[in-house]
ZAKOLPA-899374 format. One record per residue: residue in three letters; x, y, z of N, C-alpha, C in turn. Coordinates in pm, 1 decimal. Each point is the difference from the previous one (the first is absolute). Example, Ala and Ser with C-alpha at 12.3 -4.5 7.8 and 13.67 -1.06 7.14 Angstrom:
2
(kolke "ALA" (1319.0 -569.0 780.0) (-89.0 119.0 0.0) (90.0 120.0 0.0))
(kolke "SER" (-35.0 105.0 -72.0) (82.0 119.0 6.0) (-77.0 109.0 73.0))
END
This chain:
256
(kolke "MET" (639.0 -864.2 1703.1) (-56.8 111.3 -85.7) (47.8 148.5 77.0))
(kolke "SER" (40.9 74.8 -109.8) (7.0 141.2 89.8) (-67.2 96.2 -109.8))
(kolke "TYR" (-65.2 114.5 42.7) (-45.9 111.6 -79.5) (87.3 120.6 -0.9))
(kolke "PRO" (95.7 37.5 -58.8) (86.5 113.6 22.1) (-80.8 126.7 28.4))
(kolke "LEU" (-101.3 -11.2 -74.4) (-76.1 185.5 74.7) (-94.2 -34.3 82.2))
(kolke "ASN" (-48.0 72.2 78.0) (-72.9 -4.9 111.5) (-133.8 68.9 -58.1))
(kolke "GLN" (20.5 94.3 -73.0) (-144.8 80.8 -77.8) (61.9 68.0 -127.5))
(kolke "LEU" (-89.4 -58.2 -102.0) (38.2 83.4 -133.2) (-65.5 68.8 -5.4))
(kolke "GLY" (-122.1 89.4 28.0) (-60.7 82.3 -39.2) (-33.2 72.8 -130.0))
(kolke "SER" (50.4 81.8 -60.2) (11.0 52.6 -103.3) (96.0 -42.4 -115.2))
(kolke "GLY" (69.4 -58.0 53.6) (108.2 -57.0 -76.1) (-47.6 -152.0 -78.9))
(kolke "ALA" (-113.1 -44.0 58.8) (-47.0 -88.5 -76.7) (-81.4 60.7 -143.7))
(kolke "PHE" (-57.0 98.6 1.1) (-109.5 85.9 -109.2) (115.2 64.8 -83.0))
(kolke "ASN" (-53.8 -25.9 -116.8) (46.7 86.0 -100.6) (-63.2 122.3 -93.7))
(kolke "HIS" (-81.6 42.6 141.6) (-81.7 129.8 -44.1) (-9.9 42.4 134.1))
(kolke "HIS" (-73.9 150.0 10.4) (-28.6 19.4 134.0) (-150.5 -56.3 44.9))
(kolke "SER" (25.6 -65.0 113.8) (-73.8 -114.7 74.8) (-84.8 111.0 121.1))
(kolke "SER" (-86.6 -41.7 19.9) (-72.4 18.9 110.9) (59.6 -30.0 143.4))
(kolke "SER" (-7.8 58.5 92.1) (45.1 -64.0 166.4) (-79.9 -144.5 -2.4))
(kolke "ASP" (-101.9 11.4 3.8) (-85.8 -124.1 13.7) (58.7 -127.3 -86.1))
(kolke "ALA" (26.8 35.8 -124.0) (84.2 -111.0 -82.7) (94.3 -76.8 67.2))
(kolke "GLU" (107.0 115.0 12.5) (116.6 -17.9 81.0) (-37.5 -79.9 103.7))
(kolke "ALA" (-71.7 45.8 82.5) (0.2 -90.2 103.4) (-67.0 -105.1 23.4))
(kolke "GLU" (-66.8 -42.1 -71.9) (-78.6 -110.6 -79.2) (111.0 -101.4 -36.7))
(kolke "TYR" (56.7 34.8 -73.9) (142.8 -68.0 -58.8) (75.2 -58.5 127.5))
(kolke "ASP" (80.4 121.1 50.8) (72.8 -29.2 116.0) (-76.2 -104.7 89.4))
(kolke "ARG" (-128.6 12.3 44.7) (-74.9 -86.3 119.0) (30.7 -178.7 -50.7))
(kolke "LEU" (-30.3 32.0 -112.3) (30.4 -151.8 -71.1) (98.2 -51.0 3.5))
(kolke "ARG" (103.1 74.7 -40.6) (172.2 -60.6 14.7) (5.0 -15.6 143.4))
(kolke "SER" (-33.7 112.0 85.1) (64.5 -27.3 120.0) (-86.1 -103.2 95.6))
(kolke "LEU" (-108.6 -46.6 -45.6) (-53.2 -115.2 65.9) (33.5 -151.5 -56.7))
(kolke "ALA" (41.9 10.6 -98.5) (90.3 -121.6 -90.6) (152.9 4.8 88.1))
(kolke "ARG" (54.4 93.7 22.4) (145.0 -12.6 60.1) (-34.0 -28.1 131.2))
(kolke "GLN" (-139.5 22.4 70.0) (-22.3 -40.3 170.8) (-30.9 -161.3 -16.1))
(kolke "GLU" (-71.2 -13.8 -95.1) (-23.3 -175.8 13.9) (149.4 -76.9 -44.2))
(kolke "ALA" (74.3 75.9 -92.1) (133.8 -75.2 -13.2) (78.6 3.7 115.3))
(kolke "GLY" (2.8 97.5 91.8) (43.1 -25.3 134.4) (-47.2 -92.6 69.4))
(kolke "LYS" (-112.1 5.7 28.1) (-62.8 -126.9 29.7) (46.8 -127.3 -23.2))
(kolke "ARG" (-13.3 -7.2 -80.8) (28.5 -144.2 -94.1) (141.2 -28.5 44.6))
(kolke "SER" (78.8 99.7 -22.2) (129.9 -47.3 28.3) (25.4 -48.2 144.3))
(kolke "SER" (-49.4 90.5 73.7) (-0.9 -45.1 182.6) (-92.6 -131.2 15.1))
(kolke "CYS" (-85.2 -22.1 -57.6) (-61.6 -162.4 17.9) (98.8 -92.4 -61.6))
(kolke "MET" (51.8 6.0 -128.8) (88.1 -72.5 -79.9) (102.6 -27.5 140.3))
(kolke "ALA" (63.4 110.8 15.5) (116.0 -21.0 99.4) (-2.0 -74.8 155.9))
(kolke "LYS" (-135.9 49.8 22.0) (-70.2 -70.1 146.4) (-11.1 -151.1 -29.9))
(kolke "SER" (-37.1 -39.2 -116.3) (-29.3 -134.0 -53.3) (99.3 -95.6 0.0))
(kolke "GLN" (100.9 55.5 -36.8) (155.6 -75.8 -8.8) (48.2 4.5 128.4))
(kolke "GLN" (0.3 109.5 95.6) (54.4 -41.4 149.5) (-101.6 -102.7 39.5))
(kolke "ALA" (-148.5 -28.2 -6.7) (-53.4 -85.5 57.4) (22.3 -129.4 -39.9))
(kolke "TYR" (13.5 -18.1 -138.0) (48.3 -120.0 -64.5) (145.7 -36.8 74.9))
(kolke "GLN" (100.0 69.4 27.2) (149.8 -28.8 46.1) (-19.7 -39.0 150.7))
(kolke "ARG" (-106.2 57.8 49.1) (-8.6 -72.8 121.9) (-93.3 -78.8 41.1))
(kolke "GLY" (-38.8 -66.5 -108.1) (-79.4 -131.3 0.1) (-165.6 22.3 18.0))
(kolke "ASP" (-23.1 88.6 -13.3) (-163.5 58.6 -8.1) (-45.8 11.6 -122.6))
(kolke "GLY" (-76.9 -138.8 -44.2) (-3.6 4.3 -140.0) (-141.9 54.4 -27.1))
(kolke "ALA" (-91.8 -13.5 76.5) (-149.0 67.5 10.0) (30.9 102.3 -11.8))
(kolke "ALA" (76.5 98.1 94.5) (-4.3 168.1 -2.6) (83.1 20.4 -131.8))
(kolke "ALA" (91.4 -83.9 -74.0) (51.7 39.1 -111.1) (-106.5 2.1 -105.5))
(kolke "ARG" (-69.2 -67.4 -3.6) (-109.3 -11.8 -120.2) (-86.8 74.8 1.6))
(kolke "GLU" (-43.6 29.3 143.7) (-110.0 144.5 -6.9) (51.3 95.2 -25.9))
(kolke "LEU" (144.4 35.5 35.1) (45.4 143.8 -34.0) (33.3 15.5 -159.2))
(kolke "SER" (15.6 -170.6 -36.1) (40.9 49.4 -174.8) (-117.7 32.3 -37.7))
(kolke "GLU" (-83.9 -40.7 25.7) (-162.6 20.9 -40.7) (-27.2 118.8 -7.3))
(kolke "GLU" (6.7 52.9 127.1) (18.2 137.0 34.8) (60.5 95.4 -88.6))
(kolke "GLY" (103.4 -45.6 -28.7) (116.4 76.1 -93.1) (-96.3 13.8 -154.4))
(kolke "LYS" (-18.2 -124.5 -8.7) (-79.6 -13.4 -176.2) (-101.5 114.2 39.7))
(kolke "ARG" (-77.7 2.4 65.1) (-119.6 75.3 -0.2) (43.3 158.0 -4.4))
(kolke "HIS" (114.5 64.4 53.9) (49.6 114.2 -11.4) (39.6 35.5 -129.8))
(kolke "GLY" (86.8 -111.3 -57.2) (22.6 -15.8 -133.8) (-103.7 8.9 -95.9))
(kolke "ALA" (-112.3 -55.7 13.2) (-112.8 52.6 -94.4) (-45.7 134.5 -8.1))
(kolke "MET" (-5.9 45.1 139.2) (-63.6 134.6 9.6) (111.1 78.2 -68.7))
(kolke "MET" (90.8 -4.8 23.8) (158.2 48.9 -49.6) (-42.6 1.8 -170.2))
(kolke "GLU" (-28.4 -78.4 -53.7) (-19.6 -7.3 -126.4) (-104.7 79.1 -32.1))
(kolke "GLN" (-114.7 -57.0 32.1) (-123.9 91.6 5.3) (21.6 194.9 -20.8))
(kolke "TYR" (56.5 36.9 122.1) (12.1 163.5 -19.3) (89.6 19.9 -119.9))
(kolke "ASN" (116.4 -99.3 -11.8) (81.2 55.1 -138.5) (-69.5 -7.9 -99.9))
(kolke "LYS" (-105.4 -105.2 -16.0) (-73.6 -18.8 -129.5) (-104.6 113.3 7.3))
(kolke "GLN" (-43.7 57.3 87.8) (-74.8 132.0 30.2) (68.7 124.9 -61.2))
(kolke "ALA" (127.1 19.1 40.7) (74.1 95.9 -4.0) (2.9 19.3 -150.8))
(kolke "SER" (84.2 -139.9 -44.5) (24.7 9.2 -149.0) (-74.4 32.5 -99.9))
(kolke "GLU" (-148.7 -57.1 4.1) (-123.4 30.9 -72.5) (-19.7 161.1 31.0))
(kolke "TYR" (-2.2 66.1 139.9) (-41.8 112.1 24.0) (83.4 137.6 -76.9))
(kolke "ILE" (105.1 -55.7 7.9) (139.7 101.4 -59.3) (-20.3 -32.2 -162.1))
(kolke "PHE" (-19.9 -91.5 -29.1) (-22.5 -51.0 -131.5) (-125.9 78.1 -107.3))
(kolke "ARG" (-99.5 19.8 96.3) (-130.3 87.0 -59.2) (34.5 140.6 26.9))
(kolke "GLU" (68.8 51.7 93.8) (13.7 125.6 38.6) (94.6 25.3 -151.1))
(kolke "ASN" (99.9 -47.1 -41.5) (144.1 48.2 -68.6) (-80.4 -29.4 -149.1))
(kolke "ASN" (-100.7 -88.0 -27.6) (8.9 -0.8 -158.0) (-150.9 -2.5 -45.4))
(kolke "SER" (-61.6 58.0 97.8) (-152.5 76.1 -72.2) (12.2 38.2 -117.4))
(kolke "MET" (-84.3 7.0 -76.9) (6.5 79.7 -150.7) (-3.5 178.4 -16.5))
(kolke "ASP" (-14.3 43.3 134.3) (2.8 163.8 -2.9) (159.1 -4.9 61.4))
(kolke "ARG" (74.9 -105.0 17.2) (161.2 8.7 43.4) (108.8 -28.5 -104.6))
(kolke "VAL" (-45.3 -119.2 -79.6) (105.1 -61.1 -61.9) (-58.2 -34.1 -147.2))
(kolke "ALA" (96.2 24.7 -102.6) (-101.7 -48.8 -133.9) (26.2 -121.1 -12.6))
(kolke "ALA" (-104.5 -54.2 -118.9) (-39.0 -126.5 0.9) (152.1 -95.1 -34.9))
(kolke "ASP" (113.9 80.7 -74.7) (119.7 -71.5 0.4) (124.7 -7.8 147.0))
(kolke "THR" (-81.9 47.9 54.2) (102.3 37.9 142.1) (-55.5 -85.5 129.4))
(kolke "ILE" (110.1 -70.5 31.6) (-6.3 -48.8 155.8) (50.8 36.6 126.6))
(kolke "ASP" (-58.3 32.0 97.6) (91.2 67.3 130.4) (13.3 -128.9 100.4))
(kolke "LEU" (114.8 -7.0 48.3) (49.6 -78.5 82.8) (22.1 65.7 123.5))
(kolke "HIS" (-33.2 106.3 47.0) (57.7 70.2 123.9) (-91.6 -38.6 100.9))
(kolke "GLY" (103.1 -56.9 121.4) (-75.9 -87.7 123.2) (-16.5 -140.0 4.1))
(kolke "GLN" (31.0 -63.2 -113.5) (17.9 -128.0 -2.0) (120.9 -40.6 57.7))
(kolke "PHE" (31.0 -125.9 104.5) (65.8 -87.5 11.5) (108.5 -70.0 -149.3))
(kolke "VAL" (107.2 -18.8 -2.8) (75.9 -25.9 -95.9) (-73.2 -130.8 -60.2))
(kolke "GLU" (-29.9 -87.1 74.1) (-80.4 -149.0 -54.2) (-158.0 58.4 -54.4))
(kolke "GLU" (-54.7 74.6 32.9) (-113.5 46.1 -33.0) (5.8 94.9 -92.2))
(kolke "ALA" (96.8 62.4 -40.9) (6.8 93.6 -132.9) (46.5 -120.2 -110.8))
(kolke "GLU" (69.6 -91.7 28.1) (9.2 -99.7 -102.9) (-85.6 -66.6 -61.5))
(kolke "ALA" (-77.7 -63.4 77.4) (-107.0 -54.0 -33.3) (-95.7 76.2 -63.4))
(kolke "ILE" (-52.4 121.3 46.3) (-89.2 89.4 -37.2) (81.4 19.9 -201.2))
(kolke "LEU" (121.3 6.7 -5.0) (34.7 81.7 -129.5) (-15.5 -140.6 -60.9))
(kolke "GLU" (49.9 -124.7 19.3) (11.4 -97.0 -57.0) (-172.4 -25.0 -97.9))
(kolke "GLN" (-98.1 34.0 124.8) (-125.2 -7.9 -44.7) (-14.2 110.8 -90.1))
(kolke "ARG" (51.9 123.5 8.5) (-46.7 102.3 -83.1) (62.4 -15.9 -134.0))
(kolke "ILE" (112.2 -49.4 -14.0) (67.4 -33.7 -124.1) (-94.0 -123.1 -99.6))
(kolke "ARG" (-11.0 -99.4 70.3) (-116.9 -100.5 -46.8) (-101.4 36.8 -73.9))
(kolke "TYR" (-50.3 125.3 89.6) (-151.8 47.6 -21.1) (34.7 60.9 -134.8))
(kolke "ALA" (109.9 134.6 -13.0) (42.7 60.5 -97.2) (30.3 -72.3 -144.7))
(kolke "ARG" (56.2 -118.0 24.1) (63.7 -50.8 -113.6) (-158.1 -56.2 -57.4))
(kolke "SER" (-61.9 -64.5 69.8) (-139.9 -57.9 -41.2) (-93.4 63.9 -79.6))
(kolke "THR" (23.1 145.7 58.6) (-99.1 95.2 -78.7) (55.7 59.3 -103.6))
(kolke "GLY" (132.1 -1.4 -34.9) (63.3 76.2 -100.0) (45.1 119.1 38.6))
(kolke "GLN" (-3.5 23.5 121.0) (99.6 143.4 33.4) (145.4 -40.8 -54.0))
(kolke "THR" (66.8 164.6 -54.5) (123.9 -22.7 -47.3) (80.0 25.9 87.6))
(kolke "HIS" (-26.6 74.6 99.6) (93.7 22.6 114.7) (-47.1 30.7 128.8))
(kolke "LEU" (79.0 9.4 126.9) (-57.8 73.6 120.4) (103.2 68.7 89.9))
(kolke "HIS" (-33.3 91.8 33.5) (61.7 106.8 96.7) (-26.6 -67.8 144.5))
(kolke "VAL" (85.3 -45.1 84.2) (12.9 -26.0 130.6) (87.4 94.7 101.0))
(kolke "ILE" (-116.8 35.6 87.6) (71.5 117.8 93.4) (42.0 -89.6 86.7))
(kolke "VAL" (152.6 19.4 69.3) (70.7 -89.9 73.3) (33.9 81.9 150.5))
(kolke "GLY" (-29.5 118.9 -21.0) (93.8 89.2 102.9) (135.0 44.4 -29.8))
(kolke "LYS" (16.2 125.7 78.8) (158.4 0.9 -1.9) (70.1 -55.6 108.6))
(kolke "GLY" (-52.7 -49.2 118.7) (82.6 -78.0 107.4) (-34.1 88.7 109.6))
(kolke "ASN" (-54.2 121.1 -29.1) (20.7 115.8 138.8) (-40.5 -54.5 108.7))
(kolke "HIS" (-103.1 -91.0 24.9) (-71.4 -34.9 134.2) (72.1 -124.0 9.9))
(kolke "SER" (110.6 -85.3 -45.1) (77.9 -96.5 23.4) (78.1 36.7 99.1))
(kolke "PRO" (43.8 -126.6 87.7) (119.1 41.1 88.5) (110.9 14.0 -115.8))
(kolke "GLY" (67.6 109.8 53.0) (125.3 25.5 -104.8) (-35.8 55.5 -143.2))
(kolke "HIS" (-115.3 18.7 2.3) (-50.7 72.7 -133.0) (37.7 -61.0 -97.4))
(kolke "ILE" (18.9 -131.5 -13.7) (-8.0 -114.9 -57.9) (-89.4 -37.9 -67.5))
(kolke "GLN" (-10.9 -51.5 -137.1) (-111.0 -9.7 -91.6) (-1.4 -192.6 29.4))
(kolke "LYS" (-142.2 -20.5 36.0) (-5.9 -114.8 43.8) (-90.0 -92.9 -122.9))
(kolke "ILE" (-96.8 103.0 -77.0) (-102.1 -98.8 -85.1) (64.2 -8.9 -124.2))
(kolke "LYS" (90.2 138.5 -64.3) (42.0 17.0 -78.1) (110.4 -89.9 -78.3))
(kolke "PRO" (73.9 -95.9 88.7) (100.3 -106.8 -54.0) (-98.4 -130.9 -8.8))
(kolke "ARG" (-89.4 -18.3 54.8) (-94.4 -113.7 23.1) (-85.7 27.2 -181.8))
(kolke "VAL" (-36.2 122.4 -20.9) (-46.5 25.2 -129.8) (90.8 -32.7 -78.1))
(kolke "GLU" (95.6 36.1 -1.9) (101.1 -57.1 -144.6) (57.8 -115.2 -27.0))
(kolke "GLN" (-34.8 -69.5 161.0) (51.1 -143.3 -24.5) (-113.4 -95.5 -41.6))
(kolke "ILE" (-153.6 54.5 11.7) (-85.2 -82.2 -59.7) (16.1 19.6 -168.7))
(kolke "CYS" (21.7 161.3 -44.8) (3.5 46.5 -137.2) (85.8 -136.0 -45.7))
(kolke "ARG" (144.0 -33.1 61.0) (97.8 -73.3 -85.3) (-60.3 -162.5 35.0))
(kolke "ALA" (-72.7 -34.3 59.8) (-39.5 -98.5 11.7) (-109.4 -12.5 -107.3))
(kolke "GLU" (-73.3 90.4 -24.6) (-88.6 -15.6 -116.4) (34.6 44.6 -121.4))
(kolke "GLY" (122.4 -0.9 -15.1) (65.8 47.6 -123.0) (-77.5 124.4 -43.9))
(kolke "LEU" (-7.3 115.0 67.9) (-38.0 115.2 -30.1) (85.7 120.4 12.6))
(kolke "GLN" (13.8 77.7 -118.6) (90.7 145.1 23.0) (-103.2 80.6 82.8))
(kolke "TYR" (91.8 87.4 57.4) (-35.4 95.5 110.6) (92.3 124.3 10.2))
(kolke "ALA" (-19.8 92.9 19.3) (95.1 136.2 63.7) (-109.2 80.7 86.6))
(kolke "VAL" (105.8 34.0 87.4) (-31.0 114.1 94.5) (-38.5 134.1 -71.4))
(kolke "GLU" (-97.4 50.8 59.0) (-59.7 119.3 -69.8) (86.7 118.0 82.8))
(kolke "GLU" (-35.5 143.7 -83.7) (67.7 127.5 58.6) (-24.4 -10.2 135.7))
(kolke "ASN" (-157.2 -26.4 9.6) (-14.4 -16.8 154.8) (43.0 -116.2 67.9))
(kolke "ALA" (129.9 -13.7 87.3) (25.8 -105.9 13.3) (-62.3 -111.5 93.2))
(kolke "GLY" (-109.3 52.4 39.8) (-113.5 -94.3 71.1) (-103.2 -83.9 -72.1))
(kolke "ARG" (56.7 22.5 -130.6) (-106.9 -66.3 -130.8) (102.6 -102.1 -91.0))
(kolke "ILE" (-77.1 -103.8 -38.5) (83.0 -109.1 -87.7) (-74.9 -8.7 -139.5))
(kolke "TYR" (37.8 30.2 -82.3) (-97.9 -32.4 -162.8) (29.4 -148.2 -16.1))
(kolke "ILE" (-106.4 -71.0 -12.3) (35.9 -153.2 -63.5) (-50.4 -14.9 -114.8))
(kolke "ASN" (61.0 -48.4 -128.3) (-68.0 8.5 -103.7) (-62.4 -154.3 -19.0))
(kolke "LEU" (-83.5 -48.8 -20.0) (-70.2 -129.3 3.1) (0.5 -44.5 -114.8))
(kolke "GLN" (57.9 54.3 -122.7) (-5.5 -80.0 -112.1) (118.5 -65.3 -54.1))
(kolke "GLY" (91.8 12.2 105.4) (127.0 -88.3 4.9) (100.2 96.7 -118.2))
(kolke "GLY" (-5.3 109.9 -25.5) (105.5 93.8 -60.2) (62.2 94.8 103.1))
(kolke "GLN" (86.9 87.5 -52.5) (57.8 82.4 92.6) (-88.3 88.5 95.2))
(kolke "ALA" (49.9 70.2 114.7) (-68.7 66.3 65.7) (10.1 113.0 -53.9))
(kolke "ILE" (-31.0 34.8 -68.5) (2.4 174.6 -90.5) (-117.8 62.8 42.6))
(kolke "MET" (-15.5 61.0 97.1) (-141.6 96.4 23.6) (-37.9 100.0 -129.5))
(kolke "PRO" (-129.3 -10.1 -69.3) (-41.4 69.6 -107.0) (0.8 114.3 78.1))
(kolke "GLU" (29.6 141.5 -89.6) (-19.9 119.2 16.8) (-128.8 30.7 70.5))
(kolke "ASP" (-129.3 -50.7 -50.2) (-115.7 52.1 58.2) (14.2 -67.4 154.3))
(kolke "LEU" (18.2 -119.5 10.1) (-7.6 -31.0 112.7) (112.5 61.9 105.6))
(kolke "LYS" (106.1 65.4 -39.3) (86.1 86.6 48.8) (-78.2 129.2 70.7))
(kolke "THR" (-38.4 36.4 -117.8) (-85.1 134.0 72.6) (-83.1 -15.2 61.5))
(kolke "HIS" (-81.5 -104.5 -2.0) (-116.7 -20.6 74.3) (35.7 -48.1 129.2))
(kolke "ASN" (107.6 -32.2 25.6) (81.9 -31.4 123.5) (75.2 84.5 55.1))
(kolke "GLY" (37.3 120.1 -27.4) (67.9 33.8 15.6) (142.7 6.7 10.1))
(kolke "GLY" (49.3 -40.9 -116.2) (147.4 -9.2 -54.3) (34.0 -145.6 -34.4))
(kolke "GLY" (139.0 1.0 -40.0) (-4.2 -132.9 -34.3) (60.0 -79.9 53.7))
(kolke "TYR" (98.4 -102.4 -13.7) (43.3 -92.1 112.8) (172.9 53.1 13.9))
(kolke "HIS" (7.0 -49.9 124.0) (153.8 42.5 35.4) (84.0 -56.6 -28.3))
(kolke "GLN" (11.2 -124.8 -10.3) (91.3 -119.7 -41.4) (-54.3 -153.6 -52.1))
(kolke "GLY" (28.1 -17.2 -79.4) (-9.1 -123.4 -86.4) (29.5 -126.4 53.2))
(kolke "TYR" (-88.0 -117.8 49.4) (80.7 -124.9 46.6) (-43.5 -118.4 -85.8))
(kolke "GLY" (39.7 -85.7 -51.9) (-56.7 -116.2 -75.9) (-27.9 -96.0 75.9))
(kolke "GLY" (-39.3 -101.5 -72.0) (-97.2 -150.9 49.0) (114.3 -55.9 77.4))
(kolke "HIS" (156.6 25.8 -4.9) (104.8 -74.2 74.0) (49.5 108.1 96.0))
(kolke "GLY" (-68.8 76.5 39.5) (59.2 96.5 117.6) (97.7 55.5 -25.4))
(kolke "GLY" (-3.4 146.3 31.5) (116.9 76.9 -2.1) (56.6 50.9 -129.8))
(kolke "GLN" (-46.1 -48.4 -90.9) (31.3 31.3 -162.4) (-119.6 110.6 -43.7))
(kolke "HIS" (29.8 81.0 -101.2) (-52.9 66.4 -62.6) (-132.1 -64.9 -104.6))
(kolke "PRO" (-116.1 76.2 5.8) (-85.5 -93.7 -82.3) (64.5 -55.4 -135.0))
(kolke "HIS" (-73.4 -145.2 -11.5) (29.1 -93.2 -98.2) (-74.5 -81.7 -39.3))
(kolke "GLY" (37.1 -69.6 -119.0) (-122.9 -98.5 -50.5) (-90.4 24.8 -104.7))
(kolke "GLY" (-110.2 -11.0 -11.5) (-94.8 -14.0 -59.8) (46.7 159.2 -130.0))
(kolke "GLN" (-83.3 -26.8 -133.9) (10.5 123.8 -87.7) (-83.4 90.9 4.3))
(kolke "GLY" (-142.5 -31.0 45.2) (-69.5 103.2 -3.3) (-27.9 60.1 85.7))
(kolke "GLY" (24.5 43.3 123.1) (-21.9 104.8 67.4) (-163.1 20.0 39.1))
(kolke "HIS" (13.4 135.8 25.4) (-137.1 46.9 -23.4) (-44.6 138.0 -99.7))
(kolke "HIS" (-102.7 6.9 -43.0) (-22.2 96.0 -64.9) (-93.1 86.2 42.8))
(kolke "PRO" (4.2 135.8 22.0) (-115.6 74.5 54.4) (-132.8 -41.6 -97.3))
(kolke "HIS" (24.6 28.0 -89.1) (-174.7 -42.3 -90.7) (-42.0 -129.9 38.2))
(kolke "GLN" (59.3 -70.7 33.5) (-20.8 -156.2 39.1) (-103.0 12.6 137.3))
(kolke "GLN" (31.0 66.9 99.0) (8.0 -28.7 121.2) (-163.3 41.9 32.8))
(kolke "HIS" (-62.2 -74.8 94.5) (-114.7 57.3 47.6) (11.3 20.1 130.5))
(kolke "TYR" (-68.7 85.3 93.0) (30.7 29.6 128.0) (-46.6 -149.4 88.6))
(kolke "GLY" (102.2 -38.6 50.2) (-28.0 -105.5 86.6) (-4.2 -135.7 -69.3))
(kolke "GLY" (34.9 1.1 -105.3) (-42.1 -104.4 -106.3) (-149.7 -10.6 -40.9))
(kolke "TYR" (-64.2 84.9 41.7) (-184.0 -26.1 -16.7) (-11.8 152.5 -97.9))
(kolke "PRO" (-51.9 5.8 -110.5) (-57.2 109.9 -84.4) (-82.0 79.9 84.0))
(kolke "GLY" (14.8 111.2 35.6) (-65.7 90.0 78.3) (25.6 28.0 111.5))
(kolke "GLY" (120.7 -77.2 61.5) (61.2 35.9 168.7) (-110.4 -66.9 80.0))
(kolke "PRO" (30.2 58.1 111.0) (-47.6 -73.8 166.0) (-144.8 12.1 0.3))
(kolke "GLN" (-51.0 97.9 -92.8) (-129.1 46.8 16.6) (-117.2 -136.8 -2.0))
(kolke "GLN" (76.8 -93.5 -126.7) (-78.3 -95.5 -33.8) (17.9 -121.7 93.0))
(kolke "HIS" (128.7 -4.5 83.2) (37.8 -142.7 69.8) (89.8 44.5 102.5))
(kolke "ASP" (8.5 -66.5 105.3) (73.9 4.3 84.7) (90.5 -108.2 66.9))
(kolke "PRO" (102.0 -37.0 -76.3) (78.0 -150.9 17.0) (28.7 -6.2 189.3))
(kolke "ASN" (26.5 75.1 37.7) (54.8 12.9 154.5) (-146.3 -87.5 87.7))
(kolke "ALA" (-103.8 79.1 -58.0) (-111.5 -66.8 45.8) (10.5 -166.5 -1.0))
(kolke "GLU" (36.8 -51.3 -97.8) (5.2 -123.0 -38.1) (72.6 -34.6 78.4))
(kolke "ILE" (111.3 26.7 15.9) (131.2 -47.8 67.8) (-34.8 16.7 166.6))
(kolke "GLU" (-41.8 88.5 27.0) (-47.3 -17.6 173.3) (-108.8 -134.1 12.5))
(kolke "ALA" (-98.9 -16.6 -81.4) (-74.8 -107.8 56.5) (104.3 -85.9 -48.7))
(kolke "GLN" (82.3 -54.5 -59.1) (125.2 -128.6 -19.9) (71.0 23.0 108.7))
(kolke "VAL" (3.9 111.2 45.9) (107.2 26.6 131.6) (-47.6 -81.3 144.3))
(kolke "LYS" (-167.6 47.0 -7.5) (-35.4 -83.1 133.9) (-16.4 -134.0 1.6))
(kolke "ARG" (20.8 -70.6 -149.4) (1.1 -157.3 -14.7) (156.7 -75.8 32.7))
(kolke "TYR" (81.3 103.5 -24.0) (119.2 -73.1 4.7) (109.9 50.4 123.6))
(kolke "LEU" (-50.0 123.2 43.6) (88.6 78.9 121.2) (41.5 -94.1 102.7))
(kolke "PRO" (-129.9 -76.8 55.7) (45.6 -75.7 115.5) (97.9 -102.9 -9.4))
(kolke "LYS" (12.8 -61.1 -116.0) (162.0 -67.5 -33.9) (107.1 56.5 14.8))
(kolke "VAL" (-53.3 121.8 -68.5) (142.6 107.9 23.9) (88.0 16.7 175.0))
(kolke "LEU" (-133.7 45.5 62.6) (16.2 31.2 121.4) (45.4 -109.8 59.6))
(kolke "ARG" (-18.7 -161.0 6.8) (69.8 -84.9 49.0) (131.9 -58.1 -58.6))
(kolke "GLN" (45.6 67.7 -101.8) (157.8 20.7 -23.0) (44.5 81.0 51.1))
(kolke "ILE" (-48.2 149.6 69.2) (18.8 80.7 68.1) (66.8 -30.4 95.0))
(kolke "ARG" (-97.3 -77.0 55.6) (15.2 -45.0 163.8) (127.3 -106.0 17.0))
(kolke "ARG" (53.8 -5.8 -93.2) (152.6 -65.4 -16.3) (129.8 53.0 -17.6))
(kolke "SER" (-64.6 165.5 -7.1) (104.7 90.3 -49.4) (4.6 156.6 46.0))
(kolke "CYS" (99.4 33.7 -10.2) (0.9 180.9 97.8) (-67.5 48.9 -121.5))
(kolke "CYS" (-126.0 91.3 32.0) (-75.3 83.2 -72.2) (58.6 132.0 -3.2))
(kolke "THR" (3.6 47.3 -147.4) (47.7 139.4 -0.8) (-78.5 67.0 -74.0))
(kolke "VAL" (0.7 134.9 20.6) (-63.5 67.6 -96.9) (63.1 129.8 -81.0))
(kolke "MET" (-61.3 49.2 -88.8) (107.6 74.5 -66.3) (-23.1 150.6 66.8))
END
């Protein structure tokens, strides 16, 4: 396993964060990297012990490696939950928005899939997904955005990149991803380029689209003052994130 960024700092936040918040997030990810390194070292030594015929030492080192792997998962879980709380509190994002800054790609995928299911079950019409512009990724390549687009295609959802290239607008109703004028104004502009449910194409599909007079802020009449869907997602993240982290152990983790 490798972690391309040694320190994420403010790049993991989508707002002006305190130095304490940045330090805590970096501390958790750093501890996870340390545990990952120890795990790899133990596993390598276990293989060496096995090859020289020392089965007892191989088993002991393997178990020690598993313990370091479990600690790595725990620290990454804490970091993911921490950054989610920081970036998705009601005073920072609207009820129709989810911010995936600071998440590993696999973490972001699981969180977004859960958020889409929740939004659909509660009648939300659309979702704004903050994916970042890749400014803090190696080579300034967006990591989260392609995975979000992949999820939309898999779910049969139309989506469009907003004028702010670090945001994606998803139509949860199955129609074209055409952002209503009231949402364009609320979110500081329209979308830069539309993409359909089959990737790379302009919006297409259903007839209805969205109509401004039919929109409710975040899918809830009255807006986020009445409900905070991301708080619901945070609670669910705590339940399913360990499974995601086990998948991360077997892959290279990257952040946007």
